SEVEXDO-924793 format. One line per 8 residues: their letters; for each residue x, y, z of N, C-alpha, C. Coordinates in pm, whole numbers. Layout:
# residues N
a) X Y Z X Y Z X Y Z | ...
***
This chain:
# residues 346
maatvllr) 15 -3893 2522 159 -3866 2537 196 -3874 2685 | 304 -3936 2712 346 -3951 2851 396 -3819 2906 | 381 -3804 3035 425 -3682 3101 576 -3675 3096 | 629 -3554 3069 773 -3535 3063 816 -3442 3173 | 931 -3468 3228 975 -3391 3343 1125 -3393 3349 | 1186 -3286 3395 1331 -3281 3415 1364 -3290 3563 | 1465 -3365 3594 1510 -3371 3732 1569 -3237 3771 | 1556 -3201 3897 1612 -3076 3944 1764 -3084 3940
piapryqs) 1830 -2977 3892 1976 -2982 3884 2038 -2994 4022 | 2143 -3075 4029 2213 -3098 4155 2322 -2994 4170 | 2335 -2938 4288 2435 -2836 4313 2573 -2896 4301 | 2674 -2822 4252 2809 -2875 4240 2865 -2912 4376 | 2947 -3019 4379 3000 -3071 4504 3106 -2978 4564 | 3187 -2920 4478 3294 -2835 4528 3266 -2690 4491 | 3259 -2607 4589 3228 -2467 4566 3346 -2391 4508 | 3467 -2448 4514 3584 -2379 4465 3597 -2385 4314
iqtvsctn) 3514 -2464 4249 3522 -2477 4105 3481 -2344 4041 | 3564 -2298 3948 3532 -2176 3877 3420 -2204 3778 | 3319 -2120 3776 3203 -2143 3689 3190 -2029 3589 | 3135 -2065 3477 3095 -1964 3379 2949 -1935 3401 | 2915 -1816 3440 2778 -1785 3476 2688 -1795 3356 | 2563 -1834 3383 2465 -1848 3275 2435 -1715 3210 | 2445 -1607 3289 2416 -1475 3232 2522 -1436 3129 | 2649 -1470 3158 2754 -1439 3062 2736 -1517 2934
iqrrlspl) 2703 -1646 2948 2683 -1729 2829 2562 -1680 2751 | 2456 -1644 2822 2336 -1595 2753 2365 -1465 2680 | 2450 -1379 2738 2485 -1255 2672 2565 -1281 2546 | 2656 -1379 2556 2737 -1413 2440 2654 -1474 2328 | 2553 -1552 2366 2472 -1621 2267 2345 -1547 2231 | 2336 -1420 2267 2215 -1342 2243 2202 -1311 2095 | 2080 -1280 2049 2060 -1248 1907 2139 -1127 1860 | 2190 -1041 1954 2267 -925 1914 2397 -965 1847
htkssstg) 2445 -1088 1876 2570 -1134 1820 2550 -1219 1695 | 2427 -1233 1649 2400 -1315 1531 2449 -1243 1407 | 2480 -1323 1307 2533 -1269 1182 2425 -1270 1077 | 2414 -1165 1002 2309 -1156 902 2338 -1252 788 | 2235 -1288 714 2250 -1385 606 2332 -1330 490 | 2346 -1198 480 2421 -1141 369 2570 -1144 390 | 2617 -1165 515 2760 -1162 544 2816 -1295 585 | 2737 -1398 603 2788 -1527 648 2723 -1641 574
khqtraep) 2770 -1762 608 2716 -1879 540 2582 -1919 597 | 2548 -1874 716 2425 -1914 781 2320 -1806 766 | 2198 -1846 764 2087 -1754 765 2029 -1748 905 | 2011 -1626 955 1960 -1609 1089 1812 -1641 1093 | 1773 -1723 1186 1633 -1764 1198 1584 -1729 1336 | 1453 -1726 1349 1393 -1697 1479 1428 -1807 1578 | 1456 -1767 1700 1496 -1864 1802 1376 -1949 1842 | 1391 -2083 1837 1278 -2169 1874 1256 -2168 2024
kfrttvea) 1139 -2205 2062 1106 -2212 2204 1110 -2356 2247 | 1214 -2392 2324 1227 -2528 2371 1126 -2553 2484 | 1076 -2674 2488 980 -2710 2591 1048 -2719 2726 | 987 -2652 2823 1035 -2664 2960 955 -2771 3032 | 994 -2798 3155 925 -2900 3233 780 -2861 3258 | 757 -2734 3291 621 -2689 3322 532 -2699 3199 | 583 -2656 3084 503 -2661 2962 469 -2805 2923 | 565 -2894 2940 539 -3034 2908 435 -3095 3000
lqetvnan) 439 -3056 3127 342 -3109 3222 201 -3058 3192 | 189 -2931 3149 58 -2875 3121 -10 -2945 3002 | 68 -3006 2917 10 -3074 2802 -54 -3208 2839 | 2 -3274 2939 -40 -3413 2965 -87 -3438 3108 | -48 -3353 3202 -80 -3378 3342 -168 -3265 3396 | -259 -3303 3481 -343 -3203 3546 -258 -3112 3632 | -285 -2981 3627 -202 -2886 3701 -204 -2914 3851 | -319 -2952 3905 -327 -2981 4048 -242 -3102 4086
eaeklsnr) -243 -3203 4001 -161 -3320 4029 -12 -3288 4018 | 24 -3202 3921 164 -3167 3904 219 -3092 4023 | 135 -3012 4088 181 -2936 4203 206 -3027 4324 | 135 -3137 4332 149 -3225 4448 269 -3317 4437 | 311 -3350 4315 419 -3445 4295 551 -3374 4267 | 659 -3434 4313 791 -3379 4288 837 -3418 4149 | 945 -3354 4104 999 -3386 3972 1045 -3531 3963 | 1102 -3580 4070 1153 -3717 4070 1038 -3818 4057
klfsrlrp) 928 -3791 4125 814 -3882 4117 749 -3877 3979 | 742 -3756 3922 685 -3744 3788 774 -3815 3685 | 904 -3806 3704 995 -3876 3613 976 -4027 3623 | 951 -4076 3744 931 -4220 3761 803 -4268 3695 | 706 -4177 3670 580 -4216 3608 585 -4214 3456 | 697 -4170 3400 709 -4171 3256 706 -4314 3202 | 645 -4332 3087 640 -4463 3023 728 -4459 2898 | 843 -4521 2903 932 -4516 2787 879 -4598 2670
dektiekl) 933 -4569 2554 893 -4640 2433 949 -4783 2438 | 865 -4881 2406 908 -5020 2410 1016 -5049 2306 | 1008 -4984 2191 1110 -5005 2088 1246 -4956 2136 | 1247 -4847 2212 1373 -4798 2267 1433 -4897 2365 | 1349 -4955 2449 1398 -5054 2546 1452 -5177 2473 | 1383 -5222 2368 1432 -5336 2291 1567 -5305 2227 | 1584 -5183 2179 1712 -5144 2120 1822 -5144 2225 | 1792 -5093 2344 1891 -5092 2452 1928 -5233 2495
dmlglgsa) 1829 -5321 2500 1857 -5460 2535 1947 -5527 2433 | 1923 -5499 2306 2001 -5562 2200 2146 -5514 2203 | 2166 -5383 2221 2301 -5328 2219 2372 -5339 2353 | 2297 -5372 2460 2359 -5380 2592 2386 -5246 2655 | 2307 -5145 2621 2324 -5012 2677 2245 -4998 2806 | 2300 -4928 2901 2234 -4909 3029 2256 -5028 3121 | 2255 -5002 3250 2270 -5110 3348 2136 -5177 3370 | 2139 -5308 3393 2016 -5385 3412 2031 -5471 3537
ktgrferr) 1927 -5472 3619 1926 -5554 3739 1843 -5680 3713 | 1897 -5792 3751 1827 -5919 3734 1795 -5977 3871 | 1676 -6033 3881 1636 -6093 4008 1708 -6223 4037 | 1687 -6274 4157 1757 -6394 4200 1720 -6514 4114 | 1592 -6526 4079 1545 -6640 4002 1523 -6607 3854 | 1571 -6491 3811 1552 -6452 3671 1661 -6515 3585 | 1621 -6565 3471 1715 -6630 3380 1801 -6525 3309 | 1929 -6554 3299 2019 -6468 3226 2033 -6517 3082
rwfrydep) 2047 -6425 2993 2058 -6462 2852 2195 -6526 2826 | 2193 -6633 2750 2317 -6700 2714 2372 -6650 2580 | 2308 -6553 2521 2348 -6503 2390 2355 -6351 2396 | 2417 -6294 2296 2424 -6149 2283 2429 -6113 2135 | 2408 -5987 2108 2407 -5940 1970 2550 -5916 1924 | 2597 -6001 1833 2732 -5988 1778 2728 -5892 1659 | 2736 -5766 1691 2728 -5664 1587 2857 -5661 1506 | 2849 -5662 1375 2972 -5652 1294 3041 -5520 1318
pvklphia) 3172 -5522 1339 3242 -5399 1376 3251 -5298 1261 | 3251 -5173 1299 3273 -5062 1206 3394 -4984 1257 | 3488 -4960 1169 3612 -4893 1210 3631 -4764 1133 | 3674 -4663 1209 3715 -4537 1149 3867 -4536 1139 | 3922 -4462 1046 4069 -4453 1039 4126 -4387 1163 | 4251 -4423 1196 4316 -4364 1312 4333 -4214 1294 | 4324 -4144 1404 4332 -3998 1398 4472 -3950 1432 | 4504 -3832 1383 4630 -3765 1413 4599 -3618 1436
ffagaqta) 4671 -3558 1530 4649 -3417 1559 4686 -3334 1438 | 4593 -3247 1398 4612 -3168 1276 4642 -3021 1308 | 4562 -2961 1397 4582 -2820 1430 4507 -2788 1558 | 4549 -2682 1625 4481 -2630 1744 4461 -2481 1728 | 4344 -2433 1766 4311 -2292 1747 4258 -2233 1877 | 4322 -2126 1921 4275 -2051 2037 4205 -1922 1997 | 4219 -1884 1871 4151 -1767 1817 4095 -1803 1680 | 4001 -1724 1633 3940 -1751 1503 4039 -1735 1390
asfphesl) 4141 -1649 1408 4240 -1628 1302 4329 -1750 1280 | 4337 -1839 1378 4425 -1956 1368 4352 -2082 1322 | 4227 -2069 1275 4158 -2185 1221 4232 -2237 1098 | 4247 -2367 1082 4317 -2420 964 4232 -2405 838 | 4299 -2427 725 4230 -2418 596 4126 -2529 585 | 4012 -2494 526 3903 -2592 510 3932 -2681 389 | 3955 -2809 418 3988 -2901 310 3905 -3028 313 | 3861 -3073 432 3786 -3197 447 3658 -3171 524
pevgfvgr) 3558 -3257 509 3436 -3241 592 3467 -3256 739 | 3398 -3177 821 3426 -3173 964 3301 -3210 1044 | 3324 -3282 1153 3220 -3316 1249 3268 -3267 1385 | 3193 -3176 1447 3233 -3116 1573 3169 -3185 1692 | 3243 -3190 1804 3195 -3246 1929 3201 -3138 2035 | 3086 -3111 2098 3077 -3005 2197 2984 -3052 2308 | 2997 -2990 2424 2913 -3025 2538 2969 -2963 2665 | 2904 -2992 2775 2951 -2941 2902 3085 -3003 2938
snvgkstl) 3159 -2935 3022 3288 -2986 3065 3271 -3119 3138 | 3365 -3209 3113 3368 -3342 3176 3253 -3431 3132 | 3199 -3406 3013 3093 -3492 2960 3152 -3609 2881 | 3282 -3601 2848 3348 -3711 2780 3372 -3690 2632 | 3400 -3566 2589 3420 -3539 2447 3550 -3602 2396 | 3661 -3572 2463 3790 -3624 2419 3795 -3776 2431 | 3735 -3830 2535 3731 -3976 2550 3654 -4041 2437 | 3544 -3981 2398 3464 -4037 2290 3539 -4031 2157
vnklcesv) 3611 -3923 2132 3690 -3913 2009 3795 -4024 2004 | 3859 -4050 2117 3959 -4158 2121 3895 -4295 2098 | 3783 -4321 2161 3718 -4451 2149 3665 -4475 2008 | 3617 -4370 1944 3564 -4387 1809 3671 -4435 1712 | 3793 -4383 1729 3902 -4417 1637 4004 -4511 1699 | 3973 -4564 1818 4063 -4656 1887 4203 -4598 1897 | 4207 -4478 1954 4331 -4404 1963 4344 -4341 2101 | 4461 -4287 2130 4485 -4212 2255 4541 -4075 2222
tariserp) 4512 -4026 2103 4569 -3899 2057 4510 -3781 2134 | 4380 -3781 2156 4315 -3670 2227 4343 -3681 2376 | 4389 -3572 2434 4422 -3571 2577 4294 -3574 2660 | 4296 -3656 2764 4181 -3668 2854 4229 -3648 2997 | 4136 -3607 3083 4168 -3584 3224 4039 -3591 3304 | 4053 -3623 3432 3937 -3623 3521 3899 -3482 3565 | 3988 -3386 3542 3960 -3247 3579 3888 -3180 3463 | 3767 -3126 3486 3693 -3061 3378 3767 -2940 3324
gltqqinf) 3762 -2921 3194 3819 -2803 3132 3961 -2820 3083 | 4007 -2945 3061 4143 -2964 3011 4156 -2912 2868 | 4056 -2936 2785 4058 -2886 2647 4026 -2737 2649 | 4127 -2654 2618 4112 -2509 2625 4130 -2443 2489 | 4122 -2523 2384 4126 -2471 2248 4049 -2567 2159 | 4022 -2526 2036 3956 -2614 1940 4062 -2700 1874 | 4054 -2830 1895 4153 -2924 1841 4095 -2993 1718 | 4173 -2993 1611 4135 -3057 1486 4215 -3186 1470
ytagndlh) 4145 -3296 1448 4209 -3426 1426 4170 -3476 1288 | 4270 -3517 1211 4242 -3571 1079 4235 -3723 1086 | 4138 -3781 1017 4116 -3925 1018 4133 -3978 877 | 4248 -4037 851 4274 -4099 722 4265 -4007 603 | 4288 -3878 621 4277 -3781 512 4139 -3783 446 | 4038 -3824 524 3902 -3829 472 3808 -3734 544 | 3833 -3707 672 3746 -3618 749 3823 -3564 867 | 3767 -3461 927 3823 -3402 1048 3724 -3417 1163
lvdmpgyg) 3773 -3464 1276 3696 -3464 1400 3744 -3346 1483 | 3651 -3262 1525 3685 -3136 1593 3639 -3145 1737 | 3734 -3135 1828 3707 -3140 1972 3707 -2998 2026 | 3591 -2951 2070 3577 -2813 2117 3582 -2806 2269 | 3620 -2692 2324 3620 -2677 2471 3480 -2693 2528 | 3473 -2740 2651 3345 -2758 2716 3293 -2630 2778 | 3165 -2611 2772 3104 -2497 2839 3047 -2544 2973 | 3032 -2452 3067 2989 -2489 3202 3104 -2478 3299
fayakdva) 3098 -2554 3408 3202 -2546 3509 3330 -2609 3457 | 3445 -2553 3500 3574 -2606 3457 3681 -2559 3554 | 3789 -2636 3565 3904 -2598 3646 3992 -2505 3563 | 3942 -2390 3534 4014 -2291 3455 3974 -2153 3504 | 4057 -2054 3468 4026 -1918 3508 3899 -1873 3439 | 3824 -1789 3509 3694 -1746 3456 3711 -1669 3326 | 3817 -1589 3315 3839 -1511 3193 3867 -1604 3076 | 3948 -1708 3099 3980 -1802 2991 3857 -1881 2950
aqswvpli) 3778 -1924 3049 3659 -2002 3018 3558 -1920 2939 | 3546 -1790 2970 3453 -1705 2897 3496 -1684 2753 | 3627 -1689 2727 3675 -1671 2590 3642 -1790 2501 | 3612 -1908 2561 3579 -2025 2479 3447 -2006 2407 | 3352 -1937 2468 3219 -1922 2409 3225 -1848 2276 | 3287 -1729 2268 3296 -1663 2136 3382 -1739 2038 | 3481 -1817 2087 3564 -1897 1997 3481 -2006 1930 | 3399 -2076 2008 3312 -2179 1951 3210 -2116 1857
esyirqrk) 3158 -2000 1897 3058 -1932 1813 3118 -1891 1680 | 3241 -1841 1681 3307 -1802 1557 3331 -1923 1467 | 3369 -2034 1527 3393 -2154 1448 3264 -2200 1379 | 3154 -2199 1452 3027 -2246 1395 2982 -2156 1281 | 3003 -2026 1294 2956 -1933 1192 3045 -1932 1067 | 3174 -1954 1084 3267 -1935 973 3292 -2061 890 | 3284 -2180 952 3326 -2301 882 3219 -2350 785 | 3251 -2347 656 3161 -2400 555 3170 -2552 545
slrrvmil) 3282 -2609 590 3301 -2754 583 3241 -2828 701 | 3181 -2756 794 3121 -2820 912 2991 -2889 871 | 2991 -3022 878 2873 -3097 837 2769 -3109 949 | 2816 -3129 1070 2722 -3146 1182 2794 -3124 1314 | 2720 -3074 1411 2771 -3057 1547 2706 -3163 1636 | 2788 -3241 1703 2740 -3343 1796 2741 -3283 1937 | 2623 -3269 1995 2612 -3215 2132 2607 -3333 2228 | 2708 -3343 2313 2716 -3453 2408 2646 -3414 2538
ldarhgik) 2558 -3501 2585 2486 -3481 2710 2512 -3598 2803 | 2529 -3569 2930 2542 -3674 3030 2406 -3741 3047 | 2401 -3873 3028 2273 -3945 3035 2211 -3936 3173 | 2288 -3905 3275 2234 -3895 3411 2161 -3764 3435 | 2192 -3661 3356 2138 -3527 3384 2050 -3473 3273 | 2068 -3518 3148 1986 -3468 3040 2024 -3326 2998 | 1925 -3251 2948 1949 -3116 2898 1946 -3017 3013 | 2050 -2933 3019 2057 -2827 3119 2047 -2690 3051
indrefma) 2053 -2586 3132 2031 -2451 3080 2134 -2416 2974 | 2263 -2443 3001 2367 -2411 2905 2348 -2487 2774 | 2300 -2609 2784 2275 -2687 2663 2165 -2624 2579 | 2058 -2581 2643 1948 -2518 2570 1993 -2389 2502 | 2077 -2311 2570 2125 -2187 2510 2213 -2215 2389 | 2295 -2320 2397 2380 -2353 2283 2297 -2407 2167 | 2194 -2486 2197 2106 -2534 2091 2033 -2417 2023 | 1996 -2317 2101 1931 -2199 2043 2025 -2126 1948
lldrtstk) 2155 -2121 1983 2253 -2059 1894 2262 -2136 1763 | 2265 -2268 1770 2274 -2349 1648 2150 -2333 1561 | 2035 -2318 1624 1912 -2296 1547 1912 -2160 1481 | 1964 -2059 1549 1968 -1924 1490 2063 -1919 1371 | 2167 -1999 1375 2265 -2000 1265 2239 -2111 1164 | 2127 -2181 1178 2088 -2288 1085 2196 -2395 1073 | 2250 -2436 1186 2353 -2539 1191 2291 -2670 1235 | 2310 -2776 1157 2257 -2906 1193 2333 -2962 1313
yqiiltkc) 2257 -3018 1408 2320 -3078 1526 2243 -3201 1567 | 2310 -3284 1645 2253 -3412 1689 2293 -3437 1833 | 2204 -3501 1909 2225 -3528 2050 2291 -3665 2067 | 2393 -3669 2154 2458 -3794 2191 2456 -3804 2343 | 2397 -3911 2394 2395 -3936 2537 2518 -4020 2573 | 2602 -3969 2662 2723 -4038 2704 2705 -4097 2844 | 2800 -4182 2881 2802 -4246 3015 2672 -4324 3040 | 2624 -4392 2936 2499 -4466 2948 2513 -4589 3038
dlvhridl) 2635 -4631 3067 2654 -4747 3154 2625 -4714 3300 | 2615 -4584 3332 2590 -4541 3469 2442 -4520 3498 | 2356 -4545 3401 2212 -4521 3416 2139 -4653 3397 | 2036 -4675 3479 1954 -4796 3462 1885 -4792 3326 | 1866 -4908 3269 1815 -4918 3133 1678 -4851 3117 | 1591 -4868 3213 1458 -4806 3205 1469 -4654 3215 | 1552 -4606 3308 1571 -4462 3321 1636 -4403 3196 | 1724 -4478 3133 1786 -4431 3010 1683 -4416 2899
akqhllia) 1591 -4510 2890 1483 -4500 2790 1393 -4381 2821 | 1368 -4353 2948 1287 -4235 2984 1359 -4106 2947 | 1489 -4101 2973 1566 -3982 2938 1568 -3962 2787 | 1573 -4070 2713 1567 -4062 2567 1434 -4001 2522 | 1324 -4046 2581 1192 -3992 2548 1182 -3846 2586 | 1235 -3811 2702 1227 -3675 2752 1301 -3578 2661 | 1421 -3614 2619 1502 -3526 2532 1438 -3515 2394 | 1382 -3625 2344 1317 -3621 2213 1199 -3524 2212
qqtahshn) 1124 -3520 2319 1010 -3429 2326 1055 -3285 2347 | 1163 -3263 2418 1212 -3127 2441 1266 -3064 2313 | 1328 -3143 2227 1388 -3090 2105 1298 -3106 1983 | 1172 -3140 2005 1082 -3167 1892 1059 -3042 1808 | 1062 -2923 1868 1035 -2799 1795 1160 -2732 1743 | 1275 -2797 1758 1400 -2738 1709 1405 -2745 1557 | 1458 -2640 1496 1462 -2633 1350 1565 -2730 1290 | 1678 -2746 1356 1791 -2815 1295 1838 -2937 1373
ciprimmv) 1765 -2976 1476 1805 -3092 1554 1766 -3220 1480 | 1863 -3310 1460 1837 -3439 1398 1756 -3524 1497 | 1643 -3579 1456 1556 -3651 1552 1623 -3771 1617 | 1714 -3837 1548 1775 -3958 1602 1873 -3923 1713 | 1850 -3976 1832 1937 -3953 1948 2028 -4072 1964 | 2159 -4047 1962 2257 -4153 1977 2286 -4176 2126 | 2312 -4301 2163 2345 -4337 2301 2470 -4424 2301 | 2570 -4386 2380 2697 -4457 2378 2748 -4475 2521
sarnhtgl) 2839 -4569 2535 2913 -4590 2659 3058 -4616 2620 | 3144 -4518 2646 3285 -4534 2611 3353 -4641 2696 | 3306 -4660 2818 3367 -4760 2905 3338 -4901 2856 | 3215 -4928 2815 3177 -5062 2771 3184 -5080 2619 | 3223 -4974 2547 3235 -4978 2401 3102 -5015 2334 | 2991 -4973 2391 2860 -5002 2335 2803 -4876 2270 | 2734 -4898 2159 2676 -4786 2086 2772 -4713 1995 | 2901 -4750 1997 3001 -4678 1917 2987 -4709 1768
ndlrkeil) 2949 -4833 1735 2935 -4868 1593 2827 -4785 1525 | 2715 -4765 1592 2609 -4681 1535 2657 -4539 1512 | 2735 -4487 1607 2786 -4350 1593 2889 -4343 1481 | 2972 -4444 1466 3068 -4446 1356 2996 -4445 1221 | 2893 -4527 1209 2817 -4530 1084 2752 -4395 1056 | 2701 -4331 1160 2639 -4200 1144 2739 -4098 1092 | 2860 -4099 1147 2963 -4004 1105 3004 -4030 960 | 3018 -4156 923 3056 -4189 786 2949 -4144 686
hicslgqk) 2824 -4162 721 2716 -4118 631 2710 -3966 624 | 2739 -3897 736 2738 -3752 735 2842 -3698 638 | 2959 -3762 636 3069 -3716 551 3070 -3783 414 | 2962 -3854 379 2949 -3921 249 3061 -4022 226 | 3095 -4097 330 3200 -4198 322 3147 -4339 346 | 3015 -4355 344 2959 -4486 374 2997 -4591 271 | 2998 -4554 145 3031 -4651 41 3176 -4695 49 | 3264 -4608 98 3406 -4640 104 3439 -4730 222
ylglhkkk) 3377 -4705 338 3417 -4775 460 3321 -4887 501 | 3194 -4876 466 3098 -4975 512 3095 -5099 423 | 3094 -5079 292 3099 -5193 202 2983 -5288 223 | 3014 -5415 262 2911 -5517 284 2860 -5519 428 | 2879 -5409 498 2839 -5408 640 2689 -5427 657 | 2610 -5368 568 2464 -5375 582 2416 -5519 573 | 2475 -5597 484 2437 -5737 471 2478 -5816 595 | 2599 -5793 645 2644 -5861 767 2558 -5823 887
eaiaqsey) 2517 -5697 893 2433 -5652 1004 2297 -5719 1000 | 2239 -5736 882 2110 -5803 870 2119 -5948 915 | 2228 -6016 882 2246 -6156 925 2261 -6164 1076 | 2338 -6073 1136 2359 -6073 1281 2228 -6045 1354 | 2148 -5952 1304 2021 -5921 1367 1924 -6038 1356 | 1924 -6107 1242 1837 -6223 1226 1873 -6333 1326 | 2000 -6359 1345 2042 -6460 1442 2006 -6418 1584 | 2020 -6290 1613 1988 -6242 1748 1839 -6260 1779
feqlkifn) 1752 -6222 1687 1608 -6231 1712 1561 -6377 1717 | 1628 -6466 1646 1595 -6608 1659 1628 -6660 1799 | 1745 -6624 1848 1782 -6663 1984 1690 -6600 2088 | 1651 -6475 2063 1561 -6407 2157 1425 -6474 2160 | 1376 -6518 2046 1247 -6587 2041 1252 -6717 2120 | 1359 -6794 2104 1375 -6919 2180 1385 -6890 2330 | 1457 -6787 2364 1473 -6751 2506 1340 -6714 2568 | 1260 -6633 2498 1130 -6591 2553 1035 -6709 2566
etsravrr) 1035 -6800 2470 946 -6916 2478 984 -7009 2592 | 1111 -7036 2608 1155 -7124 2717 1135 -7057 2852 | 1148 -6925 2858 1127 -6855 2986 981 -6863 3028 | 889 -6852 2932 747 -6864 2965 714 -7006 3012 | 778 -7106 2951 754 -7243 2993 803 -7267 3134 | 915 -7209 3170 967 -7225 3306 873 -7159 3407 | 822 -7041 3372 731 -6972 3464 601 -7052 3484 | 551 -7114 3378 428 -7195 3392 451 -7315 3483
rr) 566 -7377 3474 595 -7491 3560 603 -7450 3706 | 650 -7329 3731 657 -7282 3869 518 -7249 3924
***
């Protein structure tokens, strides 16, 4: 197994940003606030122990060597999965540098499009008492502030309904969006630093916790992570809450266009190993780029299958996808053979 390592967190650029302290979040998410199985829809389970950087290093790297190398150097020694790199190459995820004499591909993977119905604002809740009536399956989006939750909701449905801003913490309530009267996409406030008052930001944590515990129609929680930073302390605490409440969740890496393709594959491997012992984490890690519109089709298909809408919206998509992949791999085979011939001539 390759050595796994987390980069050291970078200090915030502006000290004036109001922060939600980790101690406050940990207190809110402590087992004292868990709900017993007799009074709620969730059964309380023992909190899993997520792998830390030190524990991961002890499994694969000699302790003496780990002490001599920095986290950045250990991260550079990770060997990503080749299948992950091939997937990134096919979808065009991650930035790639080409040499001066390196041949550029003349083809690309023409993935058949998948469309979700347009969204409309359905309801907003600042307290648990104002949650709307449960009528449709719900998929929640949560993550640190400024990770791109509202932007991703808009891109998935090709809409501008969800408000977005460059200032972290614009979403200060749980927003419910209905998509074609078939499902609800739920945009939750971000945890972590935000341009909001500390008292208001602290109230978001119990609001999100109440939503997770009370909603029977919640099919899955999508935890958005910045591909440049990976899992942070607040993310681990929120994942522990979801495990204690037996809530299914899945990891989505955003802003993948800002990370080199090899580093993105390493981050994918690192997160997969960290969440391996989680009770309710879906093993498949999604990777998207809202700016380049890459990886969105896979996420749309995942949401449709979660809400049992695949037969209605996908139709003959699987057959079209198989044809597109066959054409892509044929072109890739020709490209690799001609590239080897050029190198031999040189």
